[in-house]
N, C-alpha and C positions, 0 to 999 in steps of 0.2 A: 646527758649535756646541762640542760635546765635542771634539773634534781641535783647532779653530782657539784656543780658550781653552788648554788643555793647552800648545798649542805657544807661546801668548803665557807664561804662566809658566816653561816651561821656557829658553825663549830669549832672554826678556827680564825676569828677576825682579828688577830694580835698580826696575822703577816700580810695584812692588807694596811696596817700601820696604826696610831693608838686614836683611840675615840672615835669609833665609828657613830654615826649620830641614832639613836634608837629608833627615829624615823624610819631608816635606812632599815634596820635591820628587823623591823616590824614588816616593810615591805617584801623582802626578800623570803620572810617567813611564811606571806600570802601567797608569792608566787611560789615555794616548795609544795604547801600543801596543796593547792591548784592543779600543779606538776603531777604529783603523786594521784592524785584522784584520774586525772588522764590517764597515766597511765593503768590504770586499772581498767577503766573504760577499753584500752585498746587491747591490754589484753585479753579482755571478753571479744572482742572483734577478733583476733586472731583465734581464738579457741571455736567461735563458730566457723570460721572458713575449712575448717578441718573435721566439722560434724556431718554426716548426710540427714540426719534426725528430722532436722525441718525444724527445731525449735532452741529457742534460745536458753541456758540452764540460769537458774537462782542459786546463788548459794545465801540462805535464810540464819537468822540469828536471830533473838531477841534483843530489844531494842527501844527507844520512846521516840513518840513523832518530834518532842520537845531536843531531843538531843539532833536530830536530822537538821529541824530546821534551824537550831543556831546555824551549825557547822555551813548551811546553804545561805544565810541571811550576811554571815562573818564574811563568806567568799565574795559574794557582791557589791558589800556596802558602798565600798570605795569608788564602783562605778556609779553607785547613785548619787554620791557625794557629789561628784565630777561634774555631774548634770545638775545640781542642785535640786535633787527631788529627795521627795521624804521616803522612809520606810521603816514600816511600822510592825512587829510582829508580836500576836498576841496567843497564849496556849491557855488552856481550859486549866482550872486547876484539876487532880486527881484522875490526870490523864490514864486509859489501860495503857500494857506495855503490846508490841505489835511484835510479830515474828514474819521479818521480810529481809530481801536482800537492802541493805543499808546504802552501798553505792549507787544501785539503780532508782532508789527511790530518794534519795540525794539529789540524782539528775535530774529525776521528773523535776523537785522544787527548783534545782538552777536552770531547766529549761525557762518552766513556767517565770522567773523572776527575771532572768534575764530578756525575757520578750515584753515583760512589763516594760521595763525598765526603757529598751530601746524603744518603744512607739509610744511613751510618755513624754511628752517634752515640760509639764508645768504640773504640779502636784505631789502626787507619789503615788504609792503602791502599799498596801496592806496585805500581810501576809497572818489566816488564822488557823488554828485548829481546835476541833472540840469532837467530842464524842457524842452517838444515839445510836442505836439499836446494834448493838453491836459491832460498831465500825467506828474508825478512826475517822475525822473530814476534815481535809485542807482546803482553803481558798486562798488565792491573788485575786486582788482586786485592784486594777490600776486605774488611774483619771485620763486615760486616752481619748484617742477617737472614739473608739469603739466600732464595733464589725457588723453590717446592714444583715438584715436577716436572710438576704440572699446568697450571702458569702459564708454563713455561719455551719454550714452542713457540710463545706470541704476545706475545712479548717484542719481540722487531723487529717488529712489526707495528706502519704507523702509528698515532698518536694512542691506542695500548693503555699503560694504565695499570692493575696489575692490582685498584687498587677505587678507589672515588670519594673515599675521605678521603687519597691518595697527592698528589693536586694540592692540595689543601688544606693540606695539612702540608709539604709539600716543593715544592711548586712543578712548573713543568713542564707540558710541553703533549703527550709521548708521544712525539714525534717523531726525538728525538734520537740513536735506537736504528736505528730506521728508515731516516735517511738517513746515519747510519753503516754501514751493510750497502750501501747504493748506492754509496756513495763507495769502499768496501773492494772490492767487485764490480766495481767501472768500471775497478780497475786490475787487474783479473785475479785478487784474491786471494781471499779468505773469513774469514768472521765465525762464531766459535762462542762458546755458556757454558757454563762449568761451575757447578753451582751446589747446596751443602748448609745446607738450614735451620736456623739457628740457629749455622754454622760463617762462613759467605761463599760473597760470589760471583766468578767470576774468567770476565772475555771477555777474549777472545784473537784477534788476527787476525793474517793472512797477509799480505803483501806479494811477488812476485815478483822476484830480483836481476836479472833479464835480460829481454828484448823478448819476448813471446808469440809463438812461431812461428806465422808466416800459414799460412792453412788451402791456399793454393794461393800459387804463384809468378806473381807480378805479370807478365804478357807484356808489356804495355803498357811498365810502369818498364824491362824489360830490352831491349825494341825501342831504347831512345834510343842504344845503342852501337851498333849495327847500322843498314846499309840495307835497308831493306824492298822494295827495287826489283834486288836486287845477288844475286846467281847464288850465292853464298856468306853469304848474308844470313840473319838468323834463323830457324829453324825449331822448331815444338814438339817437343819431346823425348819420342816415344813409349814411353818406360823411365822408372821413377824415378831419379829423378838422386841419385847418393853424395856429392854435395857438398854444406857446410852450407849451411841458406838464409841469403840476406842478411839485415842485420840494417838499413840503410839505409833510410829511404823514398825519396820522389821528392824532389827539389829542387827550388823556384821560384827565381827571381832576381826580386826585387821592385823596380821604380823608382817613387817616389813623394819627395815635396817634405817630406810630414810623415806620421807615424805612424799615420794612420788607416786604412789598409788592410791595414798588419803588424797591430793590435791584432787584426782579424777574423782575418785566418789566423792567429797563434799560438795564438788560442784555441778556433778551431771544429776546424783542421786542424792535431789535437798533434800528428800522426805523421808530417809534413811538413816538412823543411829547409827554414827562409826566407833567404835573403841580399839584404840590404836593400842599395839603392844608391842615392844621392840625386842624383847627377852622371849625366847623360847618356852622358858620355866615359868612365864606368869600366864601364859597361856590359857592351862587348866586350871587355874585361879580364878581367871575373868569369866570362862565360860561354867563355872561351879558357883558360881555368883549370880549368875543371870541366863536365860537359853538364849540363845543365839540363831538367827536364819543360818548361818554359814560362819565358817572361819575362813578367812581370804588369807591365802600365804604370798606374796609377793617375796620373789628370788630369783638369783639368775642358775639355770640349770645347771648341777655339776653333785659332785658324790657330797659335799655337806650338804647342800639341798635335798637331796634322795634321804639321807639321812633324819632331816628333819621331818618331811613327810612321814618315814616311817614312825617316828617316835611319837607324833600326834595321831598315830591310826585309831585309837581309841579314845573316841572323844566323850563328854557326858551327852546325855539327852540324844544320842544317835546325831550328832550335827555335822555336815559334810561339810569335808574340806576341799575350797577351788585355789587350784595352784597355778598363778601365772606369773609373767616377767614384765615389769614396766620398770625400764632401763633409766636410772636417777642419775646425779654425780659420779657415785661410788662405781656405775660402770664404764662411765664416759671417762673415769680416770683410766681405768685398767685397760680399757679398748686402747687410749690416743699414747699411754706410759706416761704420764703427765704427775706433778705433786697432787695440783687442784684445779677443779673444773668451776668457776666463777662465770653466774649468768648477768646480764648487763641489765638495768643499771645496777651498778657494785656500787653499794658507799662509800666511805673513806675507811670505816672502821674495818668491814670486810678485807678491802686492800691490803692496810697493813697489816690485819692477823693476819692473812695469808702469809705476807713475808718473813714477819717477825716467826711466824711456827716454824721456819725453817733452819734458824738457830742465832745465835749472836755475830756468827763472823759476816753474813749477809751484809753489804755495806754497797757494791756497786749492783744496777738493777738494769735488766736491758727493756724496755718498751717499745713493741712492734704492734702498728695499728697502723694503716692506712690515711683514717681520718685524722688532719691535723688537731681539731680540738677534745679529741680521747687525748694525743699526745700531754698536749696542754694540758688538762685537766686531773691525768692520771700523775703525769710528771711534777705537778705541781703540790698533790696530796703527798708524794714520798719525800720530794725536795726539804719539806717543812714538818716531816715528821722529827719524833723526839732522836730518832737514831741518825737524822743527816744522812741520806742515802744520796750517792753519786749516781744520775739517771743517765741512760744511754737511751739516745731515740733512732727507731729504722720505722719507713715510710712502707717497707714490701719485706716480702720474703728471702730477695738474694741479699738486700743490705744488713738483712739479721743476721745469716747467715756468716757475713763476714767479717760483721763485729763481733759474732761468737769465738770465728776463730782469731778475729786480732787481739781483741781487747777481755777477752774472758771472763766475763760476768759473774758474778754469784749466784743469781738468777735470771730467765727471761719469764716477763710476762708477753703472752702470745695472744693476737685476736688471728680465728680459724679462717673469717671469713674478708678475702682480699684479693684485689687483680691479679693478675701474673699467676705467682707463685703464692697458693694460698696457707693459712698456717699448717696443715694439715699435710703437704710438702715438706715444709719447712721442718716439722717433727720426724717425719721419715729420712730428708737428708743428713740432717744430726744425729740420729739414731745410727748411722751406717757411718763417722767420722769419730772415732777409738778418741781422739782429741778434744770432741766438747762433748761427746754422748752423756756424760755425766753432769751436765748443768741443769739442775732443776728446772722444772719448765710450769710455770701457771697459767691456764687458757683462762682469757676474758673475753666472752663472747657473746652476742645475741643470739644462740642458737642453743635452744634449751633442750637437752635430751632427752626427755619426755615430752616434746612436741611433733615427732616425727609420726610422719602419714602411719607407719605400721609400728605399731608400741609391742605386740609380744606375738612370737608365732608358735605359742603353745599355750595349751588348758588341759586341766588334768583336774578330775571330779575323784573325792576317793569318800566311804565312809567306813567307819568303825563296822565291824559286822560283816560286811558286804553290802550290794546290791541287791534285790529280790528282780524278776524277771516284769515285774508292775512300775520298780522304779527304773530300772534301766530304759525301757521304752520310752517312760515318761521323759526320761534327760536325753533319750535321743531326739523328741517329738519337741522338745523344748528347744535344745540347742541349734539343730537343724534349724528351724523357723528362725530361730534370732538371727541366725549367720547367711540364710538363705538371700541369692538378689531381690529386691523389692520389684514388684509386679507394674506395669506398666495398666494405664485408665483400660487400656484393648482389653486387658486380661494377659498378652504378650509377657514375658520375662525382661525386665529391661536390662540391658547388658552394664556387667560392673566398669566403672570408669578406672581407669587407672591411676595409682598415685602418681602425684605430680612430684 
């Protein structure tokens, strides 16, 4: 709702009247910017709840600390101004780029700046960035009350606040600094605190400016350049190499029509290079350009899928093919028998684009959602579009079916998750009624088709020329170890928890 209404105000201010004040639009832009940041964090929490590995994923990319600092300072500046506090930012010249998860490092800065602003009553806060010894360092200094030496040791503990009155006076859960430490340490950095009572507090964190060297050379990755059966093939070095360690990680070529598998690989295999191709004809060209660890094919098991694998059987450099099935929007559309499958939050452009794609004849739209605010938001998006749609609204599945039969709208926008008769049941009854079955449906839901507990029930590994006995045994051992239930600390096998 926050993002949707902010988008409406920013993109179509004319519907609210003439001459909206620039200051109001600037404030709405800040609301929208921070809401989008919050969505990214919430998405990460939802992803974590479905992972049993016990680790948080990083989505790293190259950036500069100056860019992250500017966004964080811009997000909190109005808060500092409301308290009459100064907020100064200083970045050294010629700062090296950093390879990091931008969202999480920005969150570290936001946590530090928010804490400094909440606990400082007069003076202000200064944030600095500089580089030294292959590190970028960032410090946030305030003129607050400071922290006693006896309390400094527990400041990074989760849910830790110095006394019970802090939550009542300043708010917060005591998680910010603990989460910040985890984010920094996941990047190979460190965070520490310096404070003096009555003077203020400085919290500094560091991030490495180069990849941390691996503890050992990945011999399996190196083998992609050599034939394991050649007399002059790869041999494990018996003395330390004087050559610098390679910085590139393993490379995968991914063949899929929509980015369902790509999102998983980029989020949870952060050190892996992913090259995406959408067309079968481009696979050989990409693999000939540079060797890859494997070709990953994401597709629905079908005759077309089988023929695709057959056509990719003989790949250059002996690259193996790993075939699996992670569903995306296309599969959800096919399974439900709908026209489009849109996952909330849905922008105004996406919603209008989905409706306009159905043709010029579409004029009456039925909105079905149990949330009044959703009906209000999407109704406003549609009623103020250039086509001037006529919008019908239904709060539950039974009302939706009645309106389908009585008013015969040109399209139905349907939420799947509703009390009583949900969207799936509406589709089932609609498809059994010849009078309304042909009315196109666009699903609008928060249920991501790639967010189900079980993503794939098949995994196929092939390689041109076949697999030797050694290769076959190595695959069996690797796959069985990856899929075996985790062991408990007492040595017994931990029973696998059923999917929720």
